[in-house]
C-alpha positions as CSV (number, residue, x, y, z in Angstrom):
1,M,1.8,-24.5,-60.1
2,S,-0.3,-21.3,-60.7
3,N,-1.1,-18.6,-58.2
4,H,-4.6,-19.8,-57.9
5,D,-2.8,-23.3,-56.8
6,V,-0.8,-21.6,-54.2
7,I,-3.6,-20.1,-52.5
8,N,-6.3,-23.1,-52.9
9,G,-7.8,-23.5,-49.5
10,L,-6.8,-20.6,-47.8
11,Q,-9.5,-18.4,-45.8
12,P,-11.1,-16.1,-46.4
13,A,-11.3,-17.8,-49.7
14,A,-13.0,-14.9,-51.7
15,V,-10.3,-12.4,-50.3
16,W,-7.1,-14.9,-52.0
17,K,-8.7,-15.6,-54.9
18,H,-8.7,-11.7,-55.5
19,F,-5.0,-12.0,-54.6
20,A,-4.3,-14.2,-56.9
21,D,-6.2,-12.7,-59.6
22,L,-4.5,-9.3,-59.0
23,S,-1.1,-10.6,-58.6
24,S,-1.2,-11.6,-62.1
25,I,-1.7,-7.7,-63.0
26,P,1.1,-5.4,-63.5
27,R,0.5,-2.3,-61.3
28,R,3.6,-0.3,-60.7
29,S,3.2,3.5,-59.6
30,K,1.8,5.6,-62.2
31,H,1.2,2.5,-64.2
32,E,-2.0,1.5,-62.8
33,E,-4.4,1.3,-65.7
34,K,-4.9,-2.2,-66.0
35,A,-5.6,-2.9,-61.9
36,A,-8.2,0.3,-62.3
37,S,-9.8,-1.7,-65.5
38,H,-10.1,-4.7,-63.4
39,V,-11.7,-3.0,-60.4
40,L,-14.0,-1.4,-63.0
41,N,-14.8,-4.7,-64.3
42,V,-15.6,-6.6,-61.3
43,A,-17.6,-3.5,-60.2
44,A,-19.9,-3.2,-64.2
45,H,-20.2,-7.6,-63.2
46,L,-21.6,-7.0,-60.0
47,G,-23.9,-3.8,-61.2
48,L,-22.2,-1.2,-58.9
49,A,-21.8,2.3,-59.9
50,A,-18.4,3.0,-60.4
51,T,-16.4,5.9,-61.8
52,R,-13.0,7.2,-62.1
53,D,-11.6,10.6,-62.0
54,A,-8.8,12.9,-64.2
55,A,-6.0,11.2,-61.5
56,G,-6.7,7.8,-62.1
57,N,-8.4,6.9,-58.3
58,V,-11.1,4.8,-58.7
59,I,-14.3,4.9,-56.4
60,V,-17.1,2.4,-56.4
61,R,-20.7,2.3,-54.3
62,K,-22.8,-0.3,-52.9
63,P,-25.9,0.2,-51.5
64,A,-26.6,-0.9,-47.8
65,A,-27.8,-4.0,-46.9
66,R,-31.4,-4.4,-46.3
67,G,-32.6,-2.7,-43.2
68,R,-29.2,-0.8,-42.8
69,E,-30.0,1.7,-45.0
70,D,-30.0,4.4,-42.5
71,A,-26.6,3.9,-41.5
72,P,-23.9,5.9,-41.7
73,S,-22.0,5.5,-45.3
74,V,-18.4,4.2,-44.9
75,C,-15.3,4.7,-47.1
76,L,-12.8,1.8,-47.6
77,Q,-9.5,2.7,-49.2
78,G,-6.3,1.2,-50.3
79,H,-4.0,2.0,-53.1
80,L,-3.4,0.3,-56.8
81,D,0.4,0.6,-56.8
82,M,3.1,-1.6,-55.6
83,V,6.7,-1.2,-54.9
84,C,8.6,-3.3,-57.9
85,V,11.8,-4.7,-56.1
86,K,13.5,-7.9,-57.2
87,D,16.2,-10.1,-56.7
88,Q,19.5,-8.7,-58.7
89,A,19.7,-12.4,-60.1
90,K,15.7,-12.6,-60.9
91,T,14.7,-12.0,-64.4
92,H,11.3,-10.1,-64.0
93,D,9.6,-7.1,-65.8
94,F,7.4,-5.5,-63.5
95,S,5.5,-3.7,-66.3
96,T,4.8,-7.4,-67.9
97,D,5.2,-10.2,-65.6
98,P,3.1,-11.7,-63.2
99,I,4.2,-11.8,-59.4
100,M,4.6,-15.6,-58.4
101,L,3.3,-16.6,-55.4
102,I,4.7,-19.1,-53.1
103,H,3.1,-20.3,-49.7
104,R,5.8,-21.4,-47.0
105,D,5.6,-21.7,-43.2
106,G,1.8,-20.1,-43.1
107,F,3.3,-17.2,-45.1
108,I,2.3,-15.8,-48.4
109,A,5.7,-14.5,-50.3
110,A,6.8,-14.1,-53.8
111,D,9.3,-15.6,-55.9
112,G,12.4,-13.4,-55.8
113,T,10.5,-9.8,-56.0
114,T,8.3,-7.7,-53.6
115,L,4.8,-9.7,-53.1
116,G,2.3,-6.4,-53.6
117,A,0.2,-7.1,-50.6
118,D,1.3,-3.7,-49.7
119,N,-1.3,-2.8,-50.6
120,G,-3.1,-5.4,-52.6
121,I,-4.3,-7.1,-49.5
122,A,-6.8,-4.2,-49.3
123,V,-7.6,-4.0,-53.0
124,A,-8.4,-7.7,-52.8
125,T,-10.3,-7.3,-49.5
126,N,-12.3,-4.4,-51.2
127,L,-13.2,-6.7,-54.1
128,A,-14.5,-9.7,-51.9
129,L,-16.7,-7.2,-50.2
130,M,-17.8,-5.5,-53.1
131,E,-19.7,-9.1,-54.2
132,A,-20.1,-10.5,-50.6
133,D,-24.3,-10.7,-50.1
134,D,-24.4,-11.7,-46.5
135,L,-22.9,-9.4,-44.6
136,A,-24.9,-6.5,-42.5
137,H,-23.5,-3.3,-43.5
138,G,-24.5,0.4,-43.9
139,P,-23.7,2.3,-47.5
140,I,-19.9,1.4,-48.5
141,E,-17.8,3.5,-50.7
142,F,-14.7,1.5,-52.4
143,L,-12.0,3.9,-52.8
144,F,-8.9,2.7,-55.0
145,T,-6.2,5.6,-55.2
146,V,-3.1,5.4,-57.4
147,D,0.1,6.2,-57.2
148,E,0.8,6.1,-53.6
149,E,4.3,4.8,-53.2
150,T,5.7,7.7,-54.7
151,G,4.3,10.4,-52.9
152,L,0.3,9.8,-52.2
153,N,0.0,11.5,-55.4
154,G,-3.4,9.8,-56.2
155,A,-4.8,11.0,-52.6
156,K,-3.4,14.7,-53.6
157,R,-5.7,15.0,-56.8
158,L,-8.8,13.6,-55.2
159,E,-11.6,16.3,-55.8
160,P,-14.4,17.8,-53.7
161,G,-17.4,15.3,-53.4
162,F,-15.3,12.4,-55.2
163,V,-15.8,10.8,-51.3
164,R,-18.8,11.7,-49.9
165,S,-18.3,9.4,-46.8
166,R,-17.3,11.0,-43.5
167,L,-15.9,8.0,-42.2
168,L,-13.0,6.3,-43.5
169,L,-11.0,3.0,-43.3
170,N,-7.8,3.0,-44.9
171,L,-6.7,-1.3,-44.9
172,D,-3.0,-0.3,-45.4
173,S,-1.3,-0.8,-42.0
174,E,0.8,-3.9,-41.5
175,E,-0.1,-5.1,-37.8
176,E,-3.0,-7.0,-37.3
177,G,-4.2,-6.1,-34.0
178,E,-3.2,-2.8,-34.3
179,L,-5.5,0.1,-34.8
180,Y,-3.3,3.6,-36.2
181,I,-5.0,7.3,-35.7
182,G,-1.6,9.0,-37.2
183,C,1.3,9.0,-39.2
184,A,4.2,11.3,-40.8
185,G,4.0,13.8,-43.4
186,G,6.9,13.2,-45.8
187,C,8.2,15.2,-49.1
188,D,11.6,13.9,-51.3
189,T,14.6,15.9,-52.3
190,V,16.2,15.0,-55.2
191,A,19.7,16.5,-56.6
192,K,20.9,16.3,-60.3
193,W,24.9,16.9,-61.5
194,P,25.3,17.1,-65.2
195,V,27.5,14.1,-66.3
196,Q,31.3,15.2,-67.5
197,H,33.6,12.6,-68.4
198,E,37.5,12.9,-68.3
199,P,39.7,9.9,-70.2
200,A,40.9,7.5,-67.6
201,P,44.4,6.7,-67.3
202,P,45.4,4.6,-70.1
203,D,47.2,1.8,-68.3
204,A,44.4,1.5,-65.5
205,I,42.0,-1.3,-64.8
206,A,38.5,-1.1,-64.2
207,I,36.9,-2.7,-61.2
208,E,33.5,-3.4,-59.9
209,V,32.4,-2.9,-56.2
210,A,29.5,-4.2,-55.3
211,V,26.9,-4.3,-51.8
212,A,24.3,-6.6,-51.4
213,G,22.5,-8.9,-49.3
214,L,21.2,-6.3,-47.0
215,R,17.2,-6.2,-45.9
216,G,16.5,-2.9,-47.3
217,G,12.7,-2.1,-46.6
218,H,10.1,0.2,-46.0
219,S,11.9,4.0,-45.2
220,G,9.3,5.0,-42.9
221,A,8.4,1.8,-40.9
222,D,11.6,0.2,-40.9
223,I,14.0,3.3,-40.7
224,D,14.1,2.4,-36.8
225,K,15.6,-1.0,-37.0
226,G,19.2,-0.1,-38.1
227,R,19.3,-1.6,-41.5
228,G,22.1,-1.0,-43.3
229,N,22.2,1.8,-46.6
230,A,24.1,0.3,-48.9
231,I,24.3,3.5,-51.0
232,K,26.1,4.9,-47.7
233,I,28.2,1.6,-47.1
234,L,29.3,1.8,-51.0
235,N,30.5,5.5,-50.5
236,R,32.7,4.5,-47.7
237,V,34.6,2.1,-49.6
238,V,34.7,4.1,-52.8
239,L,36.5,6.7,-50.4
240,R,38.5,4.5,-49.2
241,L,39.9,3.3,-52.9
242,L,39.8,7.1,-54.1
243,E,42.8,7.1,-51.5
244,Q,44.5,4.8,-53.5
245,G,44.3,7.0,-56.6
246,G,41.2,5.4,-58.2
247,R,38.6,7.2,-60.5
248,L,35.2,6.9,-60.1
249,A,33.4,5.9,-63.5
250,R,29.3,5.4,-61.8
251,I,27.6,4.4,-59.0
252,D,24.3,3.4,-58.8
253,G,22.2,2.0,-56.0
254,G,18.4,1.8,-54.4
255,T,15.3,1.1,-56.0
256,A,12.7,3.4,-54.6
257,R,12.6,6.9,-52.8
258,N,10.7,4.9,-50.1
259,A,12.6,2.0,-50.0
260,I,16.0,1.6,-47.8
261,P,18.3,0.5,-50.7
262,D,19.9,-3.1,-50.3
263,R,22.4,-2.8,-53.0
264,A,24.3,-0.6,-54.7
265,T,27.6,-1.1,-57.3
266,A,30.7,1.4,-58.4
267,V,32.8,0.9,-61.4
268,L,36.3,2.4,-60.8
269,F,39.5,2.8,-62.7
270,I,42.8,2.0,-60.8
271,S,46.2,1.8,-61.3
272,A,47.5,-2.2,-61.9
273,S,50.2,-1.2,-59.2
274,V,47.7,-1.1,-56.6
275,V,45.1,-4.0,-57.4
276,E,46.0,-5.8,-54.4
277,E,46.0,-3.2,-52.1
278,C,42.7,-1.9,-53.5
279,L,41.2,-5.6,-52.7
280,R,42.8,-5.4,-49.3
281,V,41.0,-1.8,-48.9
282,V,37.6,-3.6,-49.9
283,A,38.3,-6.9,-47.7
284,R,39.2,-4.4,-44.4
285,M,35.8,-2.2,-45.1
286,R,33.6,-5.2,-45.0
287,D,35.1,-6.4,-41.7
288,I,34.1,-3.2,-40.6
289,V,30.8,-2.6,-41.5
290,T,30.1,-6.3,-40.7
291,L,31.2,-5.3,-37.3
292,E,29.3,-2.4,-37.5
293,I,25.6,-4.0,-38.6
294,G,26.1,-7.4,-38.4
295,G,23.7,-8.2,-35.2
296,V,21.0,-6.5,-37.8
297,E,22.6,-7.7,-41.2
298,N,23.6,-11.3,-41.4
299,A,24.0,-11.8,-45.3
300,L,26.1,-8.5,-46.3
301,A,28.1,-9.2,-49.1
302,I,30.9,-6.4,-50.2
303,D,32.6,-7.8,-53.2
304,V,35.1,-6.3,-55.9
305,K,36.1,-7.9,-59.3
306,V,38.2,-7.1,-62.2
307,L,36.2,-6.3,-65.2
308,Q,37.5,-8.1,-68.4
309,E,35.7,-6.4,-70.6
310,K,36.0,-2.6,-69.7
311,P,33.4,-0.3,-69.8
312,S,33.7,3.2,-71.9
313,H,37.4,4.0,-70.8
314,T,36.4,7.5,-69.1
315,T,35.8,8.4,-65.8
316,L,33.8,11.2,-64.0
317,S,35.6,14.7,-63.9
318,A,37.6,15.2,-61.1
319,D,35.1,17.6,-59.5
320,L,31.8,15.8,-60.0
321,Q,33.5,12.5,-58.3
322,R,34.5,14.9,-55.2
323,H,30.9,16.4,-55.7
324,I,29.0,12.8,-55.7
325,T,31.0,10.9,-53.0
326,T,31.3,14.1,-50.6
327,V,27.5,14.9,-50.6
328,I,26.7,11.1,-50.2
329,S,28.9,10.9,-47.0
330,A,27.7,14.1,-45.9
331,L,23.8,13.4,-46.0
332,P,22.5,11.9,-43.1
333,H,20.4,8.7,-42.9
334,G,17.8,7.6,-40.3
335,I,16.5,8.5,-37.3
336,V,16.8,12.1,-36.7
337,R,14.2,12.6,-33.8
338,M,12.4,10.5,-31.7
339,S,8.5,11.9,-30.5
340,Q,8.2,13.2,-27.0
341,E,4.7,12.6,-27.0
342,I,4.4,8.8,-28.1
343,P,7.0,6.5,-26.4
344,G,8.9,4.4,-29.3
345,L,7.3,6.4,-32.1
346,V,10.2,7.9,-34.4
347,E,9.4,11.2,-35.2
348,T,11.5,12.8,-38.0
349,S,13.8,10.9,-40.4
350,T,15.8,11.1,-43.7
351,N,16.6,8.3,-46.3
352,V,19.2,8.3,-48.8
353,A,17.3,6.3,-51.2
354,T,18.5,6.1,-54.7
355,V,21.9,7.3,-57.2
356,E,21.9,6.7,-60.5
357,T,24.5,7.4,-63.2
358,G,22.6,8.4,-66.6
359,R,24.1,9.5,-69.6
360,E,23.3,13.3,-68.9
361,F,23.1,13.7,-65.1
362,I,23.9,11.7,-61.8
363,T,20.7,11.9,-59.6
364,L,20.4,11.2,-56.1
365,A,17.0,10.8,-54.2
366,T,16.4,11.3,-50.8
367,S,13.0,11.2,-48.6
368,Q,12.2,13.0,-45.7
369,R,9.6,12.1,-42.8
370,S,8.1,13.5,-39.7
371,S,5.3,13.8,-37.8
372,V,6.0,17.6,-37.0
373,M,5.6,19.5,-39.9
374,S,8.1,22.3,-39.0
375,A,10.6,19.8,-38.3
376,L,10.0,18.0,-41.7
377,D,10.7,21.4,-43.3
378,E,13.9,22.1,-41.2
379,M,15.1,18.5,-42.3
380,A,14.2,18.9,-45.8
381,D,16.1,22.3,-45.6
382,S,19.0,20.8,-44.7
383,V,19.3,18.3,-46.9
384,R,18.6,20.9,-49.7
385,T,21.7,22.7,-48.0
386,I,23.7,19.7,-48.7
387,F,23.1,19.2,-52.1
388,T,23.3,23.1,-52.8
389,L,27.1,22.9,-51.1
390,A,28.0,20.4,-53.6
391,A,26.9,22.2,-56.5
392,G,23.7,20.0,-56.8
393,S,20.8,21.2,-58.8
394,V,17.7,20.4,-56.4
395,E,14.2,19.7,-56.7
396,Q,11.4,18.7,-53.6
397,T,8.0,17.6,-54.0
398,D,5.3,19.1,-52.2
399,A,4.9,17.8,-48.8
400,Y,1.9,15.8,-47.9
401,P,0.8,16.3,-44.5
402,G,0.7,14.1,-41.3
403,W,-2.7,12.6,-39.8
404,K,-2.7,14.2,-36.6
405,P,-4.0,11.3,-33.9
406,N,-7.6,11.6,-32.1
407,L,-8.1,9.6,-29.4
408,H,-11.4,10.7,-29.0
409,S,-12.4,9.4,-32.3
410,P,-15.8,8.1,-32.5
411,I,-14.9,5.1,-35.1
412,L,-11.8,4.1,-32.9
413,E,-14.2,3.7,-29.9
414,I,-16.8,1.4,-32.0
415,A,-13.4,-0.3,-33.4
416,Q,-11.8,-1.3,-29.6
417,V,-15.2,-2.4,-29.0
418,T,-15.7,-4.7,-31.6
419,Y,-12.1,-6.4,-31.3
420,R,-12.3,-6.7,-27.9
421,E,-16.0,-8.6,-28.4
422,L,-14.5,-10.9,-31.2
423,F,-11.1,-11.9,-30.1
424,G,-11.2,-10.9,-25.9
425,A,-8.1,-8.7,-26.5
426,R,-7.5,-5.0,-26.5
427,P,-6.2,-4.0,-29.6
428,S,-3.2,-1.4,-29.6
429,V,-3.6,2.0,-30.6
430,K,-0.8,3.8,-32.2
431,A,0.8,6.2,-34.7
432,I,3.1,5.2,-37.2
433,H,6.1,7.0,-39.1
434,A,5.0,5.9,-42.5
435,G,3.1,7.8,-44.4
436,L,-0.6,7.0,-44.7
437,E,-3.0,8.5,-47.3
438,C,-5.3,9.2,-44.1
439,G,-2.9,12.4,-43.8
440,V,-3.7,13.9,-47.1
441,I,-7.4,12.4,-47.3
442,G,-8.0,13.9,-44.1
443,A,-6.8,17.5,-45.6
444,R,-8.8,17.0,-48.8
445,Y,-11.8,16.2,-46.6
446,P,-11.8,18.4,-43.6
447,G,-13.5,16.6,-40.4
448,I,-13.6,13.2,-42.1
449,D,-13.1,10.3,-39.3
450,M,-10.8,7.9,-40.2
451,L,-8.6,4.9,-38.6
452,S,-6.5,2.2,-40.3
453,F,-5.8,-1.5,-40.0
454,G,-4.5,-4.2,-41.6
455,P,-3.2,-7.8,-41.9
456,T,0.0,-8.4,-40.5
457,I,2.7,-7.9,-43.7
458,T,6.5,-7.8,-43.0
459,D,9.5,-6.8,-44.9
460,V,7.6,-4.4,-46.8
461,H,9.1,-3.0,-50.2
462,S,11.5,-5.6,-50.2
463,I,12.2,-8.8,-51.7
464,D,11.4,-10.8,-48.5
465,E,7.8,-9.1,-48.0
466,R,5.3,-11.6,-46.9
467,I,1.8,-11.7,-45.8
468,D,0.5,-14.0,-42.5
469,V,-2.2,-16.0,-43.5
470,A,-4.1,-16.3,-40.5
471,S,-3.7,-12.7,-39.8
472,V,-5.7,-12.0,-43.1
473,L,-8.8,-14.0,-41.5
474,R,-8.9,-12.2,-38.2
475,F,-8.4,-8.6,-40.5
476,W,-11.7,-10.3,-42.5
477,Q,-13.7,-11.1,-39.3
478,F,-12.8,-8.0,-37.9
479,I,-13.7,-5.8,-40.7
480,T,-17.2,-7.2,-41.4
481,A,-18.1,-7.1,-37.7
482,L,-16.7,-3.6,-38.1
483,L,-18.9,-2.8,-40.7
484,G,-21.9,-4.6,-38.7
485,A,-21.4,-2.3,-36.0
486,I,-21.5,0.9,-37.8
487,H,-25.4,2.3,-37.4
């Protein structure tokens, strides 16, 4: 069944058509060329002015509907790239293969991969609005940014004058009926260690320990849900096996810096005489961790197997093994502090995101978030210090700014009235712990009035990502009514 067959009959039809089209276009972060070309081709077909900047961001300008020429210009913004995560057993190449859609129980999901509704639904909505000829609206700018998922890099490189509007609607939130007016800032802290090997004991047996079945998720939006971190869990098991005389050969886990790692593996060499005890150690750790997080993670698996074909008969050096396992153990993960101003909002957090054993280096990446920039700096410094104490070579990305809430925003007031008139209910007004491009865009264009909203998308940045079909229709009804209300 094709993607267009899957979405057949869903409303609004134009949005779902464009979403199905987009799902066939590979758009990993830093590789959005085909998606950008698709947007430019649609704009050219519609006769709309469009341009692409040096960073790869695309902007399309649509004139006002007749009689609305004097309305203020509005920028509708979303990002082209997506987080690429797949089921371990799934054969899928995000550089070439389409995302295959599934319609089940009122949701659209993907077959064994992330769906890319974050933020493909914004792209599809903008394309549908570009071609709609029956809507009341003032001048519209459609901004498609690149490389959002790895640090908001496209937004960081927006040039003066590229966006002319003084109102911006960001379509990258994930709960229909909620209006977001603030977000966290963030940065990544990454350490590397040169790989150094030693011969494994000649009679040692190679085993592989794997942690899988975790829910993963967005390292901002889901950090408060108590989900397990596969790298931290695996390291606890590895430490117990090292106590049995094991030697670590490699450790790998996680898929993206802004995702909670849902799987991780390690290869160790152990003496044949302690194999049975090592199996018991793994079983005990499985029971312990299940007891700790079983109420949140109901599919946790911690498995061990003897490798019949041995990998290279070497282990990491004793010093490197100590550095890696102690630093993972020492690194904090999760909520650091809750907001004192907004009940229920995470203020500061940190995520142990990925570890990779390469030919030359072992790389361990983390991400920090906070709505208080001084707290972000302090958390990033703490992680840097832990890495330095373990002899790691540390790099930190430039922090991207948060977005300070403005409860007196004019566009917020219009949106609240519009939503209430449409649906007879008050929308929730919130700030989010995830990083939105609004913080960066606001810094690039001081004084711009912004609002973020979207349809309901759950379990983003994981293979369980899915979008509520009914919420997309409400989202479309709201955005079209809101454009009509801005005058």
